[in-house]
TORKEDO-635756 format. One record per residue: residue in one letter; x, y, z of N, C-alpha, C, O in turn. Coordinates in steps of 0.2 Angstrom, whole numbers, padded with zeros to 4 digits, always signed. Example, Ala and Ser with C-alpha at 12.3 -4.5 7.8 and 13.67 -1.06 7.14 Angstrom:
BEGIN
A+0066-0028+0039+0062-0022+0039+0066-0016+0039+0071-0017+0042S+0064-0011+0035+0068-0005+0036+0064+0000+0039+0067+0006+0040
This chain:
BEGIN
M+0002+0115-0130+0006+0108-0129+0003+0105-0123+0002+0108-0117S+0002+0098-0123+0000+0095-0117+0005+0094-0112+0011+0095-0113E+0002+0092-0106+0007+0091-0100+0012+0086-0101+0018+0087-0099T+0011+0081-0105+0016+0075-0106+0020+0077-0111+0026+0074-0111A+0019+0082-0115+0023+0083-0121+0028+0089-0120+0032+0091-0124R+0027+0093-0114+0031+0099-0113+0038+0096-0111+0039+0091-0108P+0043+0101-0113+0050+0099-0111+0051+0100-0104+0047+0103-0100P+0056+0097-0101+0057+0098-0094+0058+0105-0092+0062+0109-0095Q+0056+0107-0086+0056+0114-0084+0059+0114-0077+0057+0110-0073P+0064+0118-0075+0067+0118-0069+0062+0119-0063+0063+0116-0058A+0058+0124-0065+0053+0125-0060+0049+0119-0058+0047+0118-0052R+0047+0115-0063+0043+0109-0061+0047+0104-0057+0044+0102-0052W+0053+0103-0058+0057+0099-0054+0058+0102-0047+0059+0098-0042M+0059+0108-0047+0060+0111-0041+0053+0110-0036+0054+0109-0030G+0048+0110-0040+0041+0109-0036+0041+0102-0033+0039+0101-0028W+0043+0097-0037+0044+0090-0035+0049+0089-0029+0047+0086-0025A+0054+0093-0030+0059+0093-0024+0056+0095-0018+0058+0093-0012L+0053+0101-0018+0050+0104-0012+0044+0099-0010+0043+0099-0004L+0041+0096-0014+0036+0091-0012+0039+0085-0008+0036+0083-0003A+0044+0083-0011+0048+0077-0007+0051+0080+0000+0050+0076+0004A+0053+0086+0000+0056+0088+0006+0050+0089+0011+0051+0088+0017A+0044+0091+0009+0038+0092+0013+0036+0085+0016+0034+0085+0022G+0036+0080+0012+0035+0073+0014+0040+0071+0019+0038+0068+0024A+0046+0072+0018+0051+0070+0023+0050+0074+0030+0051+0071+0035L+0049+0080+0029+0047+0084+0035+0041+0081+0039+0041+0081+0045C+0036+0079+0035+0030+0077+0038+0032+0070+0042+0029+0069+0048L+0036+0066+0039+0037+0060+0042+0042+0061+0048+0041+0058+0053W+0046+0066+0048+0051+0067+0053+0046+0070+0059+0048+0069+0065G+0041+0074+0057+0037+0077+0062+0033+0072+0066+0032+0072+0072L+0030+0067+0062+0027+0061+0065+0031+0057+0070+0029+0055+0075W+0037+0056+0067+0042+0052+0071+0044+0056+0078+0044+0052+0083T+0046+0062+0077+0048+0065+0084+0042+0066+0088+0042+0066+0095R+0036+0067+0086+0030+0068+0090+0027+0061+0093+0025+0061+0098L+0027+0056+0089+0024+0050+0091+0028+0044+0092+0027+0040+0096G+0034+0044+0089+0038+0038+0089+0045+0038+0092+0047+0032+0094A+0048+0043+0093+0055+0043+0096+0055+0040+0103+0051+0042+0107G+0059+0035+0103+0060+0031+0110+0054+0026+0111+0055+0023+0116T+0050+0025+0106+0045+0020+0107+0047+0014+0102+0047+0014+0096P+0048+0008+0105+0051+0003+0101+0047+0000+0095+0049-0001+0090H+0040-0001+0097+0036-0003+0091+0035+0002+0086+0034+0000+0080V+0035+0008+0087+0035+0013+0082+0041+0014+0078+0041+0014+0072E+0047+0013+0082+0053+0013+0078+0054+0007+0073+0056+0007+0068Q+0051+0001+0076+0051-0005+0071+0046-0004+0065+0048-0006+0060A+0041-0001+0067+0036+0001+0061+0039+0005+0056+0038+0004+0050L+0042+0010+0058+0046+0015+0054+0051+0011+0049+0051+0012+0043T+0055+0007+0053+0060+0003+0049+0056-0001+0043+0058-0001+0038G+0051-0005+0045+0047-0009+0041+0044-0005+0035+0044-0007+0029G+0041+0001+0037+0039+0005+0031+0044+0008+0027+0043+0008+0021L+0050+0010+0029+0055+0012+0025+0058+0006+0021+0059+0008+0015V+0058+0000+0023+0060-0005+0019+0055-0006+0013+0057-0007+0008A+0049-0006+0015+0044-0006+0009+0045-0001+0004+0044-0002-0002A+0046+0005+0006+0047+0011+0002+0053+0010-0003+0053+0011-0009V+0059+0007+0000+0065+0006-0003+0063+0000-0009+0066+0001-0014A+0059-0005-0007+0058-0010-0011+0054-0007-0017+0055-0009-0023T+0049-0003-0016+0045+0000-0021+0050+0004-0026+0049+0004-0032A+0055+0008-0023+0059+0012-0027+0064+0007-0031+0065+0008-0037L+0066+0002-0028+0070-0003-0032+0067-0006-0038+0069-0007-0043G+0060-0007-0037+0056-0010-0043+0056-0006-0049+0055-0008-0054T+0056+0001-0048+0056+0005-0054+0062+0006-0058+0062+0008-0063V+0068+0004-0055+0074+0005-0058+0075+0002-0065+0077+0005-0070P+0072-0004-0067+0073-0007-0073+0070-0002-0079+0072-0003-0085V+0065+0002-0077+0062+0006-0082+0067+0012-0084+0066+0014-0090L+0072+0013-0080+0077+0018-0083+0081+0015-0089+0083+0019-0093F+0081+0008-0090+0085+0005-0095+0080+0002-0100+0083+0001-0106S+0074+0001-0099+0070-0002-0104+0063-0001-0102+0061-0001-0097Q+0059+0000-0108+0052+0002-0107+0047-0004-0109+0041-0004-0108T+0051-0010-0111+0047-0016-0113+0045-0020-0107+0049-0023-0104L+0038-0021-0106+0036-0025-0101+0029-0027-0104+0024-0023-0103S+0028-0033-0106+0022-0035-0109+0016-0034-0104+0017-0035-0098Q+0010-0033-0107+0004-0033-0102+0003-0039-0099+0000-0039-0093K+0005-0045-0102+0004-0051-0098+0008-0052-0092+0006-0054-0087V+0014-0049-0092+0019-0049-0086+0016-0044-0081+0016-0046-0075Q+0014-0038-0083+0011-0033-0079+0005-0036-0075+0004-0036-0069D+0000-0040-0079-0005-0043-0075-0004-0048-0071-0007-0049-0065T+0002-0052-0072+0004-0057-0068+0007-0054-0061+0006-0057-0056M+0010-0049-0062+0013-0045-0056+0007-0042-0052+0008-0042-0046F+0002-0039-0055-0003-0037-0051-0007-0042-0047-0008-0042-0041G-0007-0048-0051-0010-0054-0047-0006-0056-0041-0009-0058-0036F+0001-0056-0042+0005-0058-0037+0004-0053-0031+0004-0056-0025G+0004-0047-0032+0003-0042-0027-0003-0043-0023-0004-0043-0017A-0009-0045-0027-0015-0046-0024-0015-0052-0019-0018-0052-0014G-0011-0057-0022-0011-0063-0018-0007-0062-0011-0009-0065-0006V-0002-0058-0011+0002-0057-0005-0002-0053-0001-0003-0054+0005M-0006-0048-0003-0010-0044+0001-0016-0048+0004-0018-0047+0010L-0019-0052+0000-0024-0056+0002-0022-0061+0008-0025-0061+0013A-0016-0064+0007-0014-0069+0013-0012-0065+0019-0013-0067+0024A-0009-0059+0018-0007-0054+0023-0013-0052+0027-0013-0052+0033S-0019-0051+0024-0025-0049+0027-0027-0054+0031-0029-0053+0037A-0027-0060+0029-0030-0066+0032-0025-0068+0038-0028-0069+0044F-0019-0070+0036-0015-0073+0041-0011-0068+0046-0010-0070+0052S-0010-0062+0044-0006-0058+0048-0010-0052+0051-0008-0049+0055L-0016-0052+0049-0021-0047+0052-0027-0050+0055-0028-0048+0061V-0031-0053+0051-0037-0056+0054-0036-0061+0059-0039-0060+0065V-0032-0066+0058-0031-0071+0063-0028-0068+0070-0031-0070+0075P-0023-0064+0069-0020-0061+0076-0026-0056+0079-0026-0056+0085G-0030-0053+0075-0035-0049+0077-0040-0053+0081-0042-0051+0087L-0042-0059+0079-0046-0063+0083-0043-0065+0089-0047-0065+0094D-0037-0067+0089-0033-0069+0095-0033-0063+0100-0034-0064+0106A-0032-0057+0098-0032-0051+0102-0039-0050+0105-0039-0048+0111A-0044-0051+0101-0051-0050+0104-0052-0055+0109-0055-0054+0114H-0050-0061+0108-0051-0067+0113-0047-0065+0120-0050-0066+0125R-0041-0062+0119-0037-0060+0125-0041-0055+0129-0040-0054+0135L-0045-0051+0126-0048-0045+0129-0055-0047+0132-0058-0043+0135G-0056-0054+0132-0062-0056+0135-0068-0058+0131-0073-0060+0133F-0067-0057+0124-0073-0058+0119-0074-0066+0118-0069-0069+0118G-0080-0068+0118-0081-0075+0116-0080-0076+0108-0079-0071+0105P-0082-0082+0106-0081-0083+0098-0085-0078+0094-0083-0075+0089W-0092-0077+0096-0096-0073+0092-0094-0066+0093-0094-0062+0088G-0092-0064+0099-0090-0057+0101-0084-0055+0097-0083-0050+0094A-0079-0059+0097-0073-0058+0093-0074-0058+0086-0071-0053+0082G-0078-0062+0083-0080-0062+0076-0083-0056+0074-0082-0053+0069L-0088-0053+0078-0092-0047+0077-0087-0041+0077-0088-0036+0073V-0082-0041+0082-0078-0035+0082-0073-0035+0076-0073-0030+0073M-0071-0041+0074-0066-0041+0068-0070-0039+0062-0068-0036+0057G-0076-0042+0061-0081-0041+0056-0082-0034+0055-0082-0031+0049T-0084-0030+0061-0086-0023+0060-0080-0019+0059-0080-0014+0055A-0074-0021+0061-0068-0017+0060-0066-0018+0052-0064-0013+0049I-0067-0024+0050-0065-0025+0043-0070-0021+0038-0067-0018+0033L-0076-0021+0040-0081-0016+0036-0079-0009+0037-0080-0005+0032L-0077-0007+0043-0075+0000+0044-0069+0002+0039-0069+0007+0036G-0064-0003+0039-0058-0001+0035-0060-0001+0028-0058+0004+0024G-0064-0005+0025-0067-0005+0018-0071+0002+0017-0070+0005+0012A-0075+0003+0022-0079+0009+0021-0075+0016+0021-0076+0020+0017A-0069+0016+0025-0065+0022+0025-0061+0022+0018-0061+0028+0016L-0059+0017+0015-0056+0017+0009-0061+0019+0003-0059+0023-0001L-0067+0017+0004-0072+0018-0001-0074+0026+0000-0075+0029-0006A-0074+0029+0006-0075+0036+0006-0070+0040+0003-0071+0045+0000L-0063+0038+0005-0058+0041+0002-0058+0041-0006-0056+0046-0010D-0060+0035-0009-0060+0034-0016-0066+0039-0019-0065+0041-0024R-0071+0040-0015-0076+0044-0018-0074+0052-0017-0076+0056-0021L-0071+0053-0012-0069+0060-0010-0063+0063-0013-0063+0069-0016L-0058+0059-0013-0051+0061-0015-0051+0061-0023-0052+0055-0026P-0049+0066-0026-0048+0066-0033-0042+0062-0035-0037+0062-0032H-0043+0057-0040-0038+0053-0042-0040+0050-0049-0045+0051-0051E-0035+0046-0052-0036+0043-0059-0034+0036-0059-0028+0035-0057H-0038+0032-0060-0036+0024-0061-0034+0023-0068-0036+0027-0073F-0029+0019-0069-0027+0017-0075-0033+0013-0079-0033+0013-0085I-0038+0011-0076-0043+0007-0079-0049+0011-0080-0053+0010-0085K-0051+0015-0074-0058+0018-0074-0058+0025-0076-0063+0029-0076G-0052+0028-0076-0051+0035-0077-0052+0040-0071-0051+0037-0066K-0054+0046-0072-0054+0051-0067-0060+0049-0062-0066+0048-0064E-0059+0050-0055-0064+0049-0050-0063+0054-0045-0058+0056-0044G-0068+0055-0041-0068+0059-0035-0070+0066-0036-0070+0068-0042M-0071+0070-0030-0073+0077-0031-0067+0081-0034-0061+0080-0032E-0069+0085-0038-0065+0090-0042-0059+0087-0046-0054+0090-0048A-0060+0080-0048-0055+0077-0052-0054+0080-0058-0048+0080-0061R-0059+0083-0061-0058+0086-0068-0054+0093-0068-0052+0095-0073T-0053+0095-0062-0050+0102-0062-0043+0101-0060-0039+0106-0060L-0040+0096-0058-0033+0095-0056-0029+0092-0062-0032+0088-0066R-0023+0093-0062-0018+0090-0067-0018+0083-0066-0019+0080-0061R-0017+0079-0072-0017+0072-0072-0012+0069-0067-0013+0064-0064T-0006+0072-0067-0001+0070-0063-0003+0069-0056-0002+0064-0052W-0006+0074-0053-0009+0074-0046-0014+0069-0045-0014+0066-0040L-0018+0067-0050-0023+0062-0049-0020+0055-0049-0022+0051-0045F-0014+0054-0052-0011+0048-0052-0007+0048-0045-0007+0042-0042V-0005+0053-0042-0001+0053-0036-0006+0051-0030-0005+0047-0026F-0012+0054-0031-0017+0053-0026-0020+0045-0026-0021+0042-0021A-0020+0043-0032-0022+0036-0033-0017+0031-0030-0019+0026-0027I-0011+0032-0031-0006+0028-0029-0006+0028-0021-0004+0023-0018A-0007+0035-0018-0007+0035-0011-0013+0031-0008-0012+0028-0003L-0019+0031-0011-0024+0027-0009-0022+0020-0009-0025+0016-0005H-0018+0018-0014-0016+0011-0015-0012+0009-0009-0012+0003-0006N-0007+0013-0008-0001+0011-0003-0003+0012+0004+0001+0009+0009L-0007+0017+0006-0009+0018+0013-0011+0012+0017-0008+0012+0022P-0015+0008+0014-0017+0002+0019-0011-0002+0020-0011-0006+0025E-0006-0003+0015+0000-0007+0017+0004-0004+0022+0006-0008+0027G+0005+0003+0022+0008+0006+0028+0005+0005+0035+0008+0003+0040L-0002+0006+0035-0006+0005+0041-0005-0002+0043-0004-0004+0049A-0005-0007+0039-0005-0014+0041+0002-0016+0044+0003-0019+0049I+0008-0013+0041+0014-0014+0044+0014-0011+0051+0017-0014+0056G+0012-0005+0052+0012-0001+0059+0008-0005+0064+0010-0006+0069V+0002-0007+0062-0003-0011+0066+0000-0017+0068+0000-0019+0074G+0004-0020+0063+0007-0027+0065+0012-0026+0070+0012-0030+0075Y+0016-0021+0070+0022-0020+0075+0019-0018+0081+0022-0020+0087A+0013-0015+0081+0011-0012+0088+0007-0018+0092+0007-0017+0098G+0004-0023+0088+0000-0027+0092+0002-0035+0091-0001-0039+0095T+0006-0037+0086+0007-0044+0086+0015-0045+0088+0018-0040+0089D+0017-0051+0088+0024-0052+0090+0028-0050+0084+0026-0050+0079A+0035-0049+0086+0039-0046+0081+0040-0051+0075+0041-0048+0070L+0041-0057+0076+0042-0062+0071+0036-0061+0066+0037-0061+0060R+0030-0061+0068+0024-0061+0064+0024-0054+0060+0022-0054+0054A+0025-0049+0064+0025-0042+0061+0031-0042+0055+0030-0039+0050S+0037-0045+0057+0042-0045+0052+0040-0049+0046+0042-0047+0040A+0036-0054+0047+0034-0058+0041+0029-0054+0037+0030-0054+0030L+0025-0050+0040+0020-0046+0036+0024-0040+0032+0023-0039+0027A+0029-0037+0036+0033-0032+0032+0037-0035+0027+0037-0031+0021T+0039-0041+0028+0043-0044+0022+0039-0045+0016+0041-0044+0011G+0033-0048+0017+0029-0050+0012+0027-0044+0008+0026-0044+0002I+0025-0038+0012+0023-0032+0008+0029-0029+0004+0028-0027-0001A+0035-0029+0007+0041-0027+0004+0042-0031-0003+0044-0028-0008I+0041-0038-0002+0042-0042-0008+0037-0040-0014+0039-0039-0020Q+0031-0039-0012+0026-0037-0017+0027-0030-0020+0024-0028-0025D+0030-0026-0016+0031-0019-0018+0036-0018-0023+0036-0013-0027V+0041-0023-0024+0046-0023-0030+0042-0023-0036+0043-0019-0040P+0038-0028-0038+0034-0028-0044+0029-0023-0045+0028-0020-0050E+0026-0021-0039+0022-0015-0039+0025-0009-0041+0022-0005-0045G+0031-0007-0039+0034-0001-0041+0036-0001-0048+0035+0004-0052L+0038-0007-0051+0039-0008-0058+0033-0007-0062+0033-0003-0067V+0027-0010-0060+0021-0009-0064+0019-0002-0064+0016+0001-0069V+0019+0002-0058+0017+0009-0058+0021+0013-0063+0019+0017-0066A+0028+0012-0063+0032+0016-0067+0031+0014-0074+0031+0019-0079V+0030+0008-0076+0028+0006-0083+0021+0009-0085+0021+0012-0091A+0017+0009-0081+0010+0012-0082+0010+0019-0083+0007+0022-0088L+0014+0023-0079+0015+0030-0080+0018+0031-0087+0017+0036-0090L+0023+0027-0089+0027+0028-0095+0022+0027-0101+0022+0031-0106A+0018+0022-0100+0013+0020-0105+0008+0026-0106+0005+0027-0111A+0006+0029-0100+0001+0035-0100+0004+0041-0104+0000+0046-0104G+0011+0041-0105+0013+0047-0109+0018+0051-0105+0021+0056-0108Y+0020+0049-0099+0025+0053-0095+0032+0051-0097+0033+0045-0100R+0037+0055-0096+0044+0054-0098+0046+0048-0093+0044+0047-0088R+0052+0045-0096+0055+0040-0092+0057+0042-0085+0055+0039-0080G+0061+0047-0085+0063+0050-0078+0058+0051-0073+0058+0050-0067F+0053+0055-0076+0047+0057-0072+0043+0051-0069+0041+0050-0063S+0042+0046-0074+0039+0039-0072+0042+0036-0066+0039+0033-0062V+0049+0035-0067+0053+0032-0062+0053+0036-0055+0052+0033-0050G+0053+0042-0056+0053+0047-0050+0047+0046-0046+0047+0046-0040L+0041+0046-0050+0035+0046-0046+0034+0039-0044+0031+0038-0038G+0036+0034-0047+0035+0027-0045+0039+0026-0038+0037+0023-0034M+0045+0029-0038+0049+0029-0032+0046+0032-0026+0045+0030-0020A+0043+0038-0028+0040+0042-0022+0033+0039-0020+0031+0040-0014S+0030+0035-0024+0024+0032-0022+0024+0027-0016+0020+0026-0012G+0031+0025-0014+0031+0021-0008+0032+0025-0002+0032+0022+0004L+0033+0031-0002+0034+0035+0004+0028+0036+0008+0029+0037+0014I+0022+0035+0006+0016+0035+0010+0016+0029+0015+0013+0029+0020E+0020+0024+0014+0020+0018+0018+0023+0019+0025+0021+0017+0030P+0029+0022+0025+0032+0023+0032+0028+0028+0036+0027+0028+0042V+0024+0033+0032+0020+0038+0036+0014+0034+0039+0012+0034+0045G+0011+0029+0035+0005+0025+0037+0008+0020+0043+0004+0019+0047A+0014+0018+0042+0016+0013+0047+0017+0017+0054+0015+0014+0059V+0020+0023+0054+0021+0026+0060+0014+0028+0063+0013+0027+0069L+0009+0030+0059+0003+0032+0062-0001+0026+0065-0003+0026+0070G-0001+0020+0061-0004+0014+0063-0001+0012+0070-0005+0010+0074A+0006+0012+0070+0009+0009+0076+0007+0014+0082+0006+0012+0088A+0008+0021+0081+0007+0025+0086-0001+0025+0089-0002+0025+0095I-0005+0025+0085-0012+0024+0087-0014+0018+0091-0017+0018+0096I-0012+0012+0088-0013+0006+0091-0010+0005+0098-0012+0002+0103G-0004+0009+0098+0000+0008+0104-0003+0012+0110-0001+0011+0116W-0008+0016+0109-0011+0020+0115-0015+0015+0119-0015+0017+0125S-0018+0010+0116-0022+0006+0120-0023-0001+0117-0024-0002+0111A-0022-0006+0122-0023-0013+0119-0030-0014+0117-0031-0019+0113Q-0035-0010+0119-0042-0011+0117-0043-0010+0110-0047-0012+0107L-0038-0006+0107-0039-0004+0100-0036-0009+0095-0037-0009+0089L-0032-0014+0098-0028-0019+0094-0032-0022+0089-0031-0022+0083P-0038-0026+0091-0042-0030+0086-0045-0025+0081-0046-0027+0075W-0047-0019+0083-0050-0015+0079-0045-0012+0074-0047-0012+0068G-0039-0011+0076-0034-0009+0071-0032-0014+0066-0031-0013+0060L-0031-0020+0068-0029-0026+0064-0035-0027+0059-0034-0028+0053G-0041-0027+0061-0047-0028+0057-0048-0022+0052-0049-0023+0046F-0047-0016+0054-0047-0010+0050-0042-0010+0044-0044-0009+0038A-0036-0012+0046-0030-0013+0041-0032-0018+0036-0031-0017+0030A-0035-0024+0038-0037-0029+0034-0042-0027+0029-0042-0029+0023G-0047-0024+0032-0053-0021+0027-0050-0017+0022-0053-0017+0016A-0046-0012+0024-0043-0007+0019-0039-0011+0014-0040-0009+0008M-0035-0016+0015-0032-0020+0010-0036-0024+0006-0035-0024+0000L-0041-0027+0009-0046-0031+0005-0050-0026+0000-0051-0028-0006F-0051-0020+0002-0055-0015-0003-0050-0014-0009-0052-0014-0014V-0044-0013-0007-0039-0011-0013-0038-0017-0017-0038-0016-0024I-0038-0023-0015-0037-0029-0019-0043-0030-0023-0042-0031-0029S-0049-0029-0021-0055-0030-0025-0057-0025-0029-0059-0026-0035H-0056-0019-0027-0058-0013-0031-0053-0010-0036-0055-0007-0041E-0046-0012-0034-0041-0009-0039-0037-0014-0042-0037-0015-0048I-0034-0019-0038-0029-0023-0041-0032-0029-0046-0030-0029-0052I-0037-0032-0043-0040-0038-0047-0043-0035-0054-0042-0038-0059P-0047-0030-0054-0050-0027-0060-0044-0025-0065-0045-0026-0071E-0039-0022-0062-0034-0020-0067-0030-0026-0070-0028-0025-0076S-0029-0031-0066-0026-0037-0069-0030-0041-0074-0027-0045-0077H-0037-0040-0074-0041-0044-0078-0043-0040-0084-0047-0043-0088R-0042-0034-0085-0045-0030-0090-0042-0031-0097-0045-0029-0102K-0036-0035-0098-0034-0036-0104-0034-0043-0107-0031-0045-0111G-0038-0047-0103-0039-0054-0105-0034-0059-0103-0033-0064-0106H-0030-0057-0098-0025-0061-0095-0027-0064-0088-0022-0064-0084E-0033-0066-0088-0035-0068-0081-0032-0074-0078-0030-0075-0072V-0030-0079-0083-0026-0085-0081-0020-0083-0077-0018-0086-0072Y-0016-0079-0081-0009-0077-0078-0010-0073-0072-0006-0074-0067A-0015-0068-0072-0016-0065-0065-0018-0069-0060-0016-0068-0054T-0022-0074-0061-0024-0079-0056-0019-0083-0053-0018-0084-0047C-0014-0085-0058-0009-0089-0056-0004-0085-0052-0001-0087-0047G-0003-0078-0054+0001-0074-0050-0002-0073-0043+0002-0073-0038L-0008-0072-0042-0012-0072-0036-0011-0078-0031-0009-0077-0026M-0011-0084-0034-0010-0090-0030-0003-0090-0028-0002-0092-0022L+0002-0089-0032+0009-0089-0030+0010-0084-0025+0013-0086-0020G+0007-0078-0025+0008-0073-0020+0005-0075-0014+0008-0074-0008F-0001-0078-0014-0004-0080-0008+0000-0085-0004+0001-0085+0002V+0002-0090-0008+0006-0096-0005+0013-0093-0002+0015-0095+0004L+0016-0089-0006+0022-0086-0003+0021-0082+0004+0025-0083+0008M+0016-0078+0004+0015-0074+0010+0012-0079+0016+0014-0078+0021M+0009-0084+0014+0007-0089+0019+0013-0093+0022+0013-0094+0028L+0017-0094+0018+0024-0098+0020+0028-0093+0024+0030-0095+0030L+0028-0087+0022+0032-0082+0026+0029-0081+0033+0032-0081+0038D+0022-0081+0033+0019-0080+0040+0019-0086+0044+0021-0085+0050T+0019-0092+0041+0019-0098+0046+0026-0100+0048+0027-0102+0053A+0031-0098+0043+0038-0100+0045+0041-0095+0050+0045-0097+0054L+0039-0088+0049+0043-0083+0053+0038-0081+0059+0041-0079+0064G+0031-0082+0058+0027-0080+0063+0026-0086+0068+0022-0085+0073
């Protein structure tokens, strides 16, 4: 009997409970080691937890209905891509250039620092994409040893690859930009996490997983964001010299995910117009949040 057709087993759910407990202990360890008593890390943790809760809220409708047209899913993918694209530009790249100028770099120097950091962020995500076993909804299994792992774990790793840059962006934002701009970034990411959580749960359901499992894994997918937020805030908080590099790195990682994952996924079923409209709406919303709150 296939993995998706097996009846629920207490041992399996016990394993997932232990995994969730291990994740909570990891976050607690990071917090006590890096963030306790540090205001910007505390703010980053809060922003990451809000994003995780938003992801979890997005999965709730799947408990009651599995109907979500592919057109709606693609529009939501586009919306998320638009929010992330605007966040990369207005909340990460622009403040990164300003930070580089404050450190004494001229126009060309600041541009080269940010450009290099963006490329490094994209390269890091590309390396993880090549090395970490995972499964895309569109391209199938990828990464080393992908054929030897259970499909469930491949989806878990793929979702972690997708959400890690968002958590890093939140953490770097609180470590290096003003509180209002960082709050705008965290708010925008949380808003796009609601439809993202819904789409992830629906996609898992469509892939053959049970409703409860799909919702549970969709909810758990957001937990990487507070971890990434604490890491990003702690690392950048060590030295002001790292700020433009951190902002650029987070922007590059997000740009990689947008181009490599979200846009191809939103265009694969022939709903490019809806996906593009969603992208533009998401971009404008994030731009407004950044300019109004930042």
